[in-house]
C-alpha positions in Angstrom: -58.3 32.6 24.8 -59.1 29.3 23.2 -57.3 26.3 24.6 -56.7 23.0 23.0 -55.5 19.7 24.6 -51.6 19.7 24.0 -51.7 16.2 22.4 -54.2 17.1 19.7 -52.4 20.4 18.9 -49.2 18.6 18.7 -50.7 15.8 16.6 -52.1 18.3 14.1 -48.8 20.4 14.1 -46.9 17.1 13.2 -49.4 16.1 10.4 -49.0 19.5 8.9 -45.3 19.5 8.8 -45.4 16.2 7.3 -47.7 17.6 4.6 -45.4 20.3 4.0 -42.4 18.0 3.7 -44.4 15.9 1.2 -45.2 18.9 -0.8 -41.7 20.2 -1.0 -40.4 16.8 -2.0 -42.8 16.7 -4.8 -41.7 20.3 -5.9 -38.3 19.6 -5.8 -38.1 16.1 -7.6 -36.5 17.9 -10.7 -34.4 20.9 -10.8 -36.1 24.4 -11.0 -34.4 26.9 -13.1 -36.9 29.8 -13.0 -39.5 31.5 -10.9 -42.0 30.5 -13.6 -41.0 26.9 -13.3 -41.3 27.0 -9.4 -44.8 28.5 -9.7 -46.0 26.1 -12.3 -44.5 23.1 -10.4 -46.2 24.6 -7.2 -49.6 24.8 -9.0 -49.5 21.3 -10.2 -48.4 19.8 -7.0 -51.0 21.8 -5.0 -53.6 20.4 -7.3 -52.3 16.8 -7.0 -52.3 16.8 -3.3 -55.8 18.5 -3.3 -56.9 15.5 -5.3 -55.3 12.8 -3.3 -57.8 11.0 -1.1 
């Protein structure tokens, strides 16, 4: 079993949660009325986050 220092794992988890919250905020900036709308917003958001330095 691979062990990692608790501090590094906690920091990585915290950063992941912050990214997820950021992505959720971007997706739900405007109302979503359909599944297709959600998918398109998710795709655009994922692309913009990927391109962010």
